[in-house]
Jmol script that loads the backbone (N, CA, C; Angstrom):
load data "model"
ATOM      1  N   MET A   1      14.254 -12.915  24.987  1.00  0.00           N
ATOM      2  CA  MET A   1      14.464 -11.795  24.076  1.00  0.00           C
ATOM      3  C   MET A   1      15.572 -12.100  23.075  1.00  0.00           C
ATOM      4  N   ALA A   2      16.632 -12.765  23.534  1.00  0.00           N
ATOM      5  CA  ALA A   2      17.749 -13.076  22.631  1.00  0.00           C
ATOM      6  C   ALA A   2      17.289 -14.000  21.508  1.00  0.00           C
ATOM      7  N   ASP A   3      16.410 -14.956  21.831  1.00  0.00           N
ATOM      8  CA  ASP A   3      15.896 -15.859  20.801  1.00  0.00           C
ATOM      9  C   ASP A   3      15.031 -15.100  19.795  1.00  0.00           C
ATOM     10  N   LEU A   4      14.240 -14.177  20.295  1.00  0.00           N
ATOM     11  CA  LEU A   4      13.394 -13.374  19.415  1.00  0.00           C
ATOM     12  C   LEU A   4      14.258 -12.489  18.508  1.00  0.00           C
ATOM     13  N   GLN A   5      15.296 -11.900  19.062  1.00  0.00           N
ATOM     14  CA  GLN A   5      16.212 -11.062  18.274  1.00  0.00           C
ATOM     15  C   GLN A   5      16.880 -11.883  17.183  1.00  0.00           C
ATOM     16  N   THR A   6      17.311 -13.097  17.523  1.00  0.00           N
ATOM     17  CA  THR A   6      17.953 -13.974  16.542  1.00  0.00           C
ATOM     18  C   THR A   6      16.969 -14.354  15.440  1.00  0.00           C
ATOM     19  N   ALA A   7      15.746 -14.708  15.832  1.00  0.00           N
ATOM     20  CA  ALA A   7      14.723 -15.066  14.840  1.00  0.00           C
ATOM     21  C   ALA A   7      14.392 -13.873  13.953  1.00  0.00           C
ATOM     22  N   PHE A   8      14.370 -12.677  14.535  1.00  0.00           N
ATOM     23  CA  PHE A   8      14.103 -11.461  13.767  1.00  0.00           C
ATOM     24  C   PHE A   8      15.205 -11.230  12.734  1.00  0.00           C
ATOM     25  N   GLU A   9      16.454 -11.361  13.161  1.00  0.00           N
ATOM     26  CA  GLU A   9      17.583 -11.176  12.246  1.00  0.00           C
ATOM     27  C   GLU A   9      17.560 -12.216  11.124  1.00  0.00           C
ATOM     28  N   GLN A  10      17.151 -13.437  11.434  1.00  0.00           N
ATOM     29  CA  GLN A  10      17.037 -14.472  10.406  1.00  0.00           C
ATOM     30  C   GLN A  10      15.914 -14.129   9.427  1.00  0.00           C
ATOM     31  N   ALA A  11      14.818 -13.589   9.948  1.00  0.00           N
ATOM     32  CA  ALA A  11      13.703 -13.203   9.081  1.00  0.00           C
ATOM     33  C   ALA A  11      14.110 -12.046   8.167  1.00  0.00           C
ATOM     34  N   VAL A  12      14.892 -11.106   8.697  1.00  0.00           N
ATOM     35  CA  VAL A  12      15.374  -9.994   7.877  1.00  0.00           C
ATOM     36  C   VAL A  12      16.238 -10.535   6.741  1.00  0.00           C
ATOM     37  N   ALA A  13      17.115 -11.481   7.058  1.00  0.00           N
ATOM     38  CA  ALA A  13      17.958 -12.089   6.023  1.00  0.00           C
ATOM     39  C   ALA A  13      17.099 -12.855   5.013  1.00  0.00           C
ATOM     40  N   ALA A  14      16.074 -13.548   5.501  1.00  0.00           N
ATOM     41  CA  ALA A  14      15.198 -14.325   4.619  1.00  0.00           C
ATOM     42  C   ALA A  14      14.356 -13.423   3.719  1.00  0.00           C
ATOM     43  N   SER A  15      14.158 -12.175   4.133  1.00  0.00           N
ATOM     44  CA  SER A  15      13.326 -11.268   3.334  1.00  0.00           C
ATOM     45  C   SER A  15      13.934 -10.988   1.962  1.00  0.00           C
ATOM     46  N   THR A  16      15.225 -11.174   1.823  1.00  0.00           N
ATOM     47  CA  THR A  16      15.873 -10.951   0.527  1.00  0.00           C
ATOM     48  C   THR A  16      15.797 -12.184  -0.364  1.00  0.00           C
ATOM     49  N   GLN A  17      15.317 -13.289   0.185  1.00  0.00           N
ATOM     50  CA  GLN A  17      15.261 -14.551  -0.554  1.00  0.00           C
ATOM     51  C   GLN A  17      13.829 -15.020  -0.805  1.00  0.00           C
ATOM     52  N   LEU A  18      12.880 -14.131  -0.757  1.00  0.00           N
ATOM     53  CA  LEU A  18      11.481 -14.517  -0.968  1.00  0.00           C
ATOM     54  C   LEU A  18      11.283 -15.002  -2.402  1.00  0.00           C
ATOM     55  N   PRO A  19      10.383 -15.965  -2.601  1.00  0.00           N
ATOM     56  CA  PRO A  19      10.181 -16.513  -3.949  1.00  0.00           C
ATOM     57  C   PRO A  19       9.643 -15.496  -4.954  1.00  0.00           C
ATOM     58  N   GLU A  20       8.890 -14.518  -4.495  1.00  0.00           N
ATOM     59  CA  GLU A  20       8.413 -13.459  -5.392  1.00  0.00           C
ATOM     60  C   GLU A  20       8.301 -12.160  -4.612  1.00  0.00           C
ATOM     61  N   ARG A  21       8.339 -11.063  -5.338  1.00  0.00           N
ATOM     62  CA  ARG A  21       8.274  -9.744  -4.702  1.00  0.00           C
ATOM     63  C   ARG A  21       6.878  -9.528  -4.126  1.00  0.00           C
ATOM     64  N   PRO A  22       6.801  -9.153  -2.847  1.00  0.00           N
ATOM     65  CA  PRO A  22       5.490  -8.907  -2.241  1.00  0.00           C
ATOM     66  C   PRO A  22       4.796  -7.692  -2.862  1.00  0.00           C
ATOM     67  N   ALA A  23       3.502  -7.619  -2.659  1.00  0.00           N
ATOM     68  CA  ALA A  23       2.701  -6.486  -3.124  1.00  0.00           C
ATOM     69  C   ALA A  23       3.153  -5.217  -2.408  1.00  0.00           C
ATOM     70  N   PRO A  24       2.922  -4.055  -3.006  1.00  0.00           N
ATOM     71  CA  PRO A  24       3.355  -2.792  -2.391  1.00  0.00           C
ATOM     72  C   PRO A  24       2.845  -2.602  -0.955  1.00  0.00           C
ATOM     73  N   PHE A  25       1.600  -2.957  -0.697  1.00  0.00           N
ATOM     74  CA  PHE A  25       1.061  -2.812   0.659  1.00  0.00           C
ATOM     75  C   PHE A  25       1.845  -3.681   1.639  1.00  0.00           C
ATOM     76  N   THR A  26       2.188  -4.894   1.228  1.00  0.00           N
ATOM     77  CA  THR A  26       2.954  -5.803   2.083  1.00  0.00           C
ATOM     78  C   THR A  26       4.361  -5.272   2.307  1.00  0.00           C
ATOM     79  N   LEU A  27       4.959  -4.686   1.275  1.00  0.00           N
ATOM     80  CA  LEU A  27       6.289  -4.088   1.434  1.00  0.00           C
ATOM     81  C   LEU A  27       6.254  -2.939   2.446  1.00  0.00           C
ATOM     82  N   LEU A  28       5.199  -2.129   2.394  1.00  0.00           N
ATOM     83  CA  LEU A  28       5.063  -1.051   3.369  1.00  0.00           C
ATOM     84  C   LEU A  28       4.913  -1.607   4.777  1.00  0.00           C
ATOM     85  N   ARG A  29       4.160  -2.677   4.913  1.00  0.00           N
ATOM     86  CA  ARG A  29       3.970  -3.320   6.227  1.00  0.00           C
ATOM     87  C   ARG A  29       5.299  -3.857   6.740  1.00  0.00           C
ATOM     88  N   LEU A  30       6.064  -4.511   5.869  1.00  0.00           N
ATOM     89  CA  LEU A  30       7.377  -5.028   6.267  1.00  0.00           C
ATOM     90  C   LEU A  30       8.293  -3.891   6.702  1.00  0.00           C
ATOM     91  N   TYR A  31       8.308  -2.812   5.937  1.00  0.00           N
ATOM     92  CA  TYR A  31       9.130  -1.657   6.272  1.00  0.00           C
ATOM     93  C   TYR A  31       8.747  -1.104   7.648  1.00  0.00           C
ATOM     94  N   ALA A  32       7.453  -0.912   7.848  1.00  0.00           N
ATOM     95  CA  ALA A  32       6.978  -0.329   9.103  1.00  0.00           C
ATOM     96  C   ALA A  32       7.307  -1.225  10.294  1.00  0.00           C
ATOM     97  N   LEU A  33       7.104  -2.516  10.144  1.00  0.00           N
ATOM     98  CA  LEU A  33       7.417  -3.447  11.237  1.00  0.00           C
ATOM     99  C   LEU A  33       8.910  -3.466  11.522  1.00  0.00           C
ATOM    100  N   TYR A  34       9.714  -3.435  10.464  1.00  0.00           N
ATOM    101  CA  TYR A  34      11.166  -3.425  10.653  1.00  0.00           C
ATOM    102  C   TYR A  34      11.600  -2.175  11.414  1.00  0.00           C
ATOM    103  N   LYS A  35      11.107  -1.015  10.993  1.00  0.00           N
ATOM    104  CA  LYS A  35      11.475   0.239  11.649  1.00  0.00           C
ATOM    105  C   LYS A  35      10.992   0.263  13.097  1.00  0.00           C
ATOM    106  N   GLN A  36       9.781  -0.219  13.338  1.00  0.00           N
ATOM    107  CA  GLN A  36       9.242  -0.229  14.696  1.00  0.00           C
ATOM    108  C   GLN A  36      10.067  -1.159  15.580  1.00  0.00           C
ATOM    109  N   ALA A  37      10.475  -2.301  15.035  1.00  0.00           N
ATOM    110  CA  ALA A  37      11.256  -3.271  15.807  1.00  0.00           C
ATOM    111  C   ALA A  37      12.679  -2.789  16.056  1.00  0.00           C
ATOM    112  N   SER A  38      13.255  -2.078  15.113  1.00  0.00           N
ATOM    113  CA  SER A  38      14.656  -1.699  15.244  1.00  0.00           C
ATOM    114  C   SER A  38      14.862  -0.298  15.812  1.00  0.00           C
ATOM    115  N   VAL A  39      13.909   0.618  15.604  1.00  0.00           N
ATOM    116  CA  VAL A  39      14.076   2.008  16.045  1.00  0.00           C
ATOM    117  C   VAL A  39      13.074   2.387  17.124  1.00  0.00           C
ATOM    118  N   GLY A  40      11.861   1.887  17.009  1.00  0.00           N
ATOM    119  CA  GLY A  40      10.783   2.298  17.908  1.00  0.00           C
ATOM    120  C   GLY A  40       9.805   3.189  17.174  1.00  0.00           C
ATOM    121  N   ASP A  41       9.073   3.994  17.922  1.00  0.00           N
ATOM    122  CA  ASP A  41       8.052   4.857  17.324  1.00  0.00           C
ATOM    123  C   ASP A  41       8.657   5.828  16.305  1.00  0.00           C
ATOM    124  N   ALA A  42       7.845   6.162  15.303  1.00  0.00           N
ATOM    125  CA  ALA A  42       8.272   7.082  14.243  1.00  0.00           C
ATOM    126  C   ALA A  42       8.660   8.421  14.844  1.00  0.00           C
ATOM    127  N   SER A  43       9.704   8.985  14.281  1.00  0.00           N
ATOM    128  CA  SER A  43      10.162  10.289  14.749  1.00  0.00           C
ATOM    129  C   SER A  43      10.459  11.163  13.540  1.00  0.00           C
ATOM    130  N   GLY A  44      10.689  12.418  13.790  1.00  0.00           N
ATOM    131  CA  GLY A  44      10.979  13.332  12.701  1.00  0.00           C
ATOM    132  C   GLY A  44       9.708  13.834  12.045  1.00  0.00           C
ATOM    133  N   ASP A  45       9.897  14.697  11.094  1.00  0.00           N
ATOM    134  CA  ASP A  45       8.772  15.281  10.380  1.00  0.00           C
ATOM    135  C   ASP A  45       8.293  14.344   9.273  1.00  0.00           C
ATOM    136  N   ARG A  46       7.005  14.419   9.018  1.00  0.00           N
ATOM    137  CA  ARG A  46       6.423  13.663   7.920  1.00  0.00           C
ATOM    138  C   ARG A  46       6.924  14.268   6.607  1.00  0.00           C
ATOM    139  N   PRO A  47       7.404  13.423   5.677  1.00  0.00           N
ATOM    140  CA  PRO A  47       7.852  13.953   4.385  1.00  0.00           C
ATOM    141  C   PRO A  47       6.732  14.693   3.663  1.00  0.00           C
ATOM    142  N   GLY A  48       7.110  15.639   2.852  1.00  0.00           N
ATOM    143  CA  GLY A  48       6.147  16.467   2.146  1.00  0.00           C
ATOM    144  C   GLY A  48       5.548  15.781   0.926  1.00  0.00           C
ATOM    145  N   LEU A  49       4.666  16.501   0.266  1.00  0.00           N
ATOM    146  CA  LEU A  49       3.970  15.965  -0.904  1.00  0.00           C
ATOM    147  C   LEU A  49       4.897  15.682  -2.075  1.00  0.00           C
ATOM    148  N   THR A  50       6.070  16.274  -2.072  1.00  0.00           N
ATOM    149  CA  THR A  50       7.011  16.037  -3.170  1.00  0.00           C
ATOM    150  C   THR A  50       7.762  14.718  -3.011  1.00  0.00           C
ATOM    151  N   ASP A  51       7.554  14.021  -1.896  1.00  0.00           N
ATOM    152  CA  ASP A  51       8.195  12.732  -1.631  1.00  0.00           C
ATOM    153  C   ASP A  51       7.121  11.705  -1.279  1.00  0.00           C
ATOM    154  N   PRO A  52       6.340  11.260  -2.285  1.00  0.00           N
ATOM    155  CA  PRO A  52       5.220  10.363  -1.980  1.00  0.00           C
ATOM    156  C   PRO A  52       5.651   9.011  -1.416  1.00  0.00           C
ATOM    157  N   VAL A  53       6.793   8.490  -1.838  1.00  0.00           N
ATOM    158  CA  VAL A  53       7.263   7.202  -1.325  1.00  0.00           C
ATOM    159  C   VAL A  53       7.675   7.349   0.138  1.00  0.00           C
ATOM    160  N   GLY A  54       8.459   8.364   0.423  1.00  0.00           N
ATOM    161  CA  GLY A  54       8.870   8.609   1.804  1.00  0.00           C
ATOM    162  C   GLY A  54       7.679   8.872   2.710  1.00  0.00           C
ATOM    163  N   ARG A  55       6.702   9.572   2.179  1.00  0.00           N
ATOM    164  CA  ARG A  55       5.489   9.877   2.943  1.00  0.00           C
ATOM    165  C   ARG A  55       4.712   8.599   3.258  1.00  0.00           C
ATOM    166  N   ALA A  56       4.560   7.721   2.279  1.00  0.00           N
ATOM    167  CA  ALA A  56       3.845   6.456   2.488  1.00  0.00           C
ATOM    168  C   ALA A  56       4.577   5.583   3.503  1.00  0.00           C
ATOM    169  N   LYS A  57       5.893   5.541   3.411  1.00  0.00           N
ATOM    170  CA  LYS A  57       6.678   4.753   4.361  1.00  0.00           C
ATOM    171  C   LYS A  57       6.551   5.318   5.777  1.00  0.00           C
ATOM    172  N   TRP A  58       6.638   6.631   5.905  1.00  0.00           N
ATOM    173  CA  TRP A  58       6.527   7.255   7.215  1.00  0.00           C
ATOM    174  C   TRP A  58       5.139   7.028   7.800  1.00  0.00           C
ATOM    175  N   ASP A  59       4.107   7.151   6.958  1.00  0.00           N
ATOM    176  CA  ASP A  59       2.726   6.942   7.420  1.00  0.00           C
ATOM    177  C   ASP A  59       2.528   5.503   7.905  1.00  0.00           C
ATOM    178  N   ALA A  60       3.074   4.537   7.174  1.00  0.00           N
ATOM    179  CA  ALA A  60       2.952   3.132   7.581  1.00  0.00           C
ATOM    180  C   ALA A  60       3.650   2.899   8.916  1.00  0.00           C
ATOM    181  N   TRP A  61       4.827   3.479   9.074  1.00  0.00           N
ATOM    182  CA  TRP A  61       5.568   3.335  10.323  1.00  0.00           C
ATOM    183  C   TRP A  61       4.840   4.050  11.465  1.00  0.00           C
ATOM    184  N   ASN A  62       4.375   5.244  11.218  1.00  0.00           N
ATOM    185  CA  ASN A  62       3.683   6.022  12.246  1.00  0.00           C
ATOM    186  C   ASN A  62       2.393   5.345  12.695  1.00  0.00           C
ATOM    187  N   ALA A  63       1.774   4.565  11.818  1.00  0.00           N
ATOM    188  CA  ALA A  63       0.548   3.847  12.180  1.00  0.00           C
ATOM    189  C   ALA A  63       0.806   2.814  13.273  1.00  0.00           C
ATOM    190  N   LEU A  64       2.047   2.431  13.467  1.00  0.00           N
ATOM    191  CA  LEU A  64       2.401   1.452  14.498  1.00  0.00           C
ATOM    192  C   LEU A  64       2.801   2.117  15.814  1.00  0.00           C
ATOM    193  N   GLN A  65       2.547   3.404  15.942  1.00  0.00           N
ATOM    194  CA  GLN A  65       2.878   4.151  17.157  1.00  0.00           C
ATOM    195  C   GLN A  65       2.379   3.399  18.393  1.00  0.00           C
ATOM    196  N   GLY A  66       3.259   3.150  19.340  1.00  0.00           N
ATOM    197  CA  GLY A  66       2.892   2.462  20.574  1.00  0.00           C
ATOM    198  C   GLY A  66       2.969   0.946  20.499  1.00  0.00           C
ATOM    199  N   HIS A  67       3.161   0.402  19.307  1.00  0.00           N
ATOM    200  CA  HIS A  67       3.308  -1.050  19.124  1.00  0.00           C
ATOM    201  C   HIS A  67       4.680  -1.435  19.662  1.00  0.00           C
ATOM    202  N   GLY A  68       4.748  -2.331  20.599  1.00  0.00           N
ATOM    203  CA  GLY A  68       6.006  -2.694  21.237  1.00  0.00           C
ATOM    204  C   GLY A  68       7.026  -3.288  20.278  1.00  0.00           C
ATOM    205  N   ARG A  69       8.294  -3.139  20.623  1.00  0.00           N
ATOM    206  CA  ARG A  69       9.364  -3.656  19.764  1.00  0.00           C
ATOM    207  C   ARG A  69       9.287  -5.165  19.621  1.00  0.00           C
ATOM    208  N   GLU A  70       9.057  -5.865  20.732  1.00  0.00           N
ATOM    209  CA  GLU A  70       8.988  -7.325  20.671  1.00  0.00           C
ATOM    210  C   GLU A  70       7.812  -7.782  19.813  1.00  0.00           C
ATOM    211  N   ALA A  71       6.671  -7.099  19.957  1.00  0.00           N
ATOM    212  CA  ALA A  71       5.494  -7.438  19.153  1.00  0.00           C
ATOM    213  C   ALA A  71       5.764  -7.170  17.676  1.00  0.00           C
ATOM    214  N   ALA A  72       6.461  -6.078  17.374  1.00  0.00           N
ATOM    215  CA  ALA A  72       6.792  -5.762  15.983  1.00  0.00           C
ATOM    216  C   ALA A  72       7.739  -6.810  15.408  1.00  0.00           C
ATOM    217  N   MET A  73       8.710  -7.250  16.210  1.00  0.00           N
ATOM    218  CA  MET A  73       9.623  -8.305  15.751  1.00  0.00           C
ATOM    219  C   MET A  73       8.849  -9.575  15.425  1.00  0.00           C
ATOM    220  N   GLN A  74       7.956  -9.967  16.328  1.00  0.00           N
ATOM    221  CA  GLN A  74       7.186 -11.197  16.107  1.00  0.00           C
ATOM    222  C   GLN A  74       6.280 -11.058  14.891  1.00  0.00           C
ATOM    223  N   ASP A  75       5.647  -9.909  14.719  1.00  0.00           N
ATOM    224  CA  ASP A  75       4.788  -9.681  13.549  1.00  0.00           C
ATOM    225  C   ASP A  75       5.599  -9.750  12.258  1.00  0.00           C
ATOM    226  N   TYR A  76       6.809  -9.195  12.270  1.00  0.00           N
ATOM    227  CA  TYR A  76       7.693  -9.242  11.098  1.00  0.00           C
ATOM    228  C   TYR A  76       8.052 -10.693  10.777  1.00  0.00           C
ATOM    229  N   ILE A  77       8.435 -11.444  11.808  1.00  0.00           N
ATOM    230  CA  ILE A  77       8.803 -12.859  11.624  1.00  0.00           C
ATOM    231  C   ILE A  77       7.616 -13.625  11.033  1.00  0.00           C
ATOM    232  N   ASP A  78       6.430 -13.398  11.584  1.00  0.00           N
ATOM    233  CA  ASP A  78       5.230 -14.091  11.103  1.00  0.00           C
ATOM    234  C   ASP A  78       4.913 -13.722   9.662  1.00  0.00           C
ATOM    235  N   LEU A  79       5.045 -12.460   9.318  1.00  0.00           N
ATOM    236  CA  LEU A  79       4.746 -12.016   7.957  1.00  0.00           C
ATOM    237  C   LEU A  79       5.735 -12.609   6.952  1.00  0.00           C
ATOM    238  N   ILE A  80       7.011 -12.595   7.281  1.00  0.00           N
ATOM    239  CA  ILE A  80       7.997 -13.207   6.398  1.00  0.00           C
ATOM    240  C   ILE A  80       7.720 -14.697   6.249  1.00  0.00           C
ATOM    241  N   GLY A  81       7.386 -15.358   7.346  1.00  0.00           N
ATOM    242  CA  GLY A  81       7.040 -16.776   7.288  1.00  0.00           C
ATOM    243  C   GLY A  81       5.857 -17.065   6.371  1.00  0.00           C
ATOM    244  N   SER A  82       4.880 -16.175   6.361  1.00  0.00           N
ATOM    245  CA  SER A  82       3.707 -16.388   5.501  1.00  0.00           C
ATOM    246  C   SER A  82       4.041 -16.128   4.021  1.00  0.00           C
ATOM    247  N   LEU A  83       5.109 -15.382   3.758  1.00  0.00           N
ATOM    248  CA  LEU A  83       5.478 -15.062   2.385  1.00  0.00           C
ATOM    249  C   LEU A  83       6.425 -16.100   1.767  1.00  0.00           C
ATOM    250  N   GLN A  84       6.981 -16.958   2.582  1.00  0.00           N
ATOM    251  CA  GLN A  84       7.941 -17.946   2.069  1.00  0.00           C
ATOM    252  C   GLN A  84       7.251 -19.134   1.463  1.00  0.00           C
TER     253      GLN A  84
END
end "model"
wireframe off; spacefill off
backbone 0.3
color backbone group
């Protein structure tokens, strides 16, 4: 687990150094995987229609409901690796 946590933290740092900005869908996926890996399942109320960005982010995160933290970390690492 410690190795996975270290690799995850390195991937988070590498996410700021990507050669080009990922597509919006990929950014939502990265956000959702990061939140799932660091916080767990989505909590709180879904943002309203007046906050479309917050709503999209919450929906992406909520779609990972039940996805384990370790699996989310590995998926995040793999996705960042594919973007480099």
